[in-house]
N, C-alpha and C positions, 0 to 999 in steps of 0.2 A: 211219334212213338220212338223210343230209343231202342237200339239194337241190344240183343242179349249178349252178355259176356260169353266168350268162346267156350269156357268150361260148361256153362249151362246149356248152350246150343248143342254141344256134343252129347251131354247127358240126356237131353230131351229129344235127341234124334233129329234136330233141326239143322245139323251141320255134319257132314261126313269128315272123318279123320283124313288128313292129307295123305295122298298115296305116294308122294315123293319121300326119299330118304329111306333109312332102314326100317324094316318091319318092326312095329312096336312089340316089345316082349311082355308088356303089361296091358291092362285095360283100365279105363276109368272106373268101371264097375267093380273090378277087383280091388282097386285102391280104396274106393269108398267103403266097400264091405269090410276091408281090413280096418279102416278108421272106425267104423261102427263097432266092430268087435273089440278093438282096443279101448274105446271110450266106454263100452258096456262093462268090460272087465276092470278097468283101472280109473274110470272117470275122465272127464275132460282134462284134468291136470296131468294125466299120463299120456295124453295125445301129443305126439311130436312127429315130424316128418321122418326122423331117424327111426323111431319106434315102428311106424307104419312100414317103412322100407324093410326093416328086419322081418316083419310079418309076411311080406310078399317076396322076400328073397332078392331084394334089389338094393342098389346104392341110393342113399337119400336124395342126391341131386337128380337122379333119373326120374323121380316123381314129378319134378317141375316141368317135365315135358307134357304132363297131363293136367296138372293144376298149378296155378300161378303162385299160390301161397297156402299156408295152413288155414287162413281165414276162408279162402275159396273152398277148401276141402270141407270145412265145418258146414258151410252153406250147402254143399252137395250132400253131406251126411243128413242134414235136417230135411232136405228135399227127399232123400231116399226113405227117411222114416215116414214120410207122408203117404207112401205106397205108390203103386203104379198109376200112370196117367190113363185116362180113358179117351 
């Protein structure tokens, strides 16, 4: 069985966020929620890391500490739309 990508392991509570380094100013949940809100209002064509960063009050490159790419973010948004895990 293959290992989960890091962003999914974090989102699903299977991996803890590293405690080393500066305390994160954002959360994966907040970034995903902002992505869903932008896509809901503007469609997927309006979804960009810059646009999401503006929504959460961060610099675009800081989002890459939480998600590896826009594609990873879209996967998390789809996962989020599926509702909570039991």
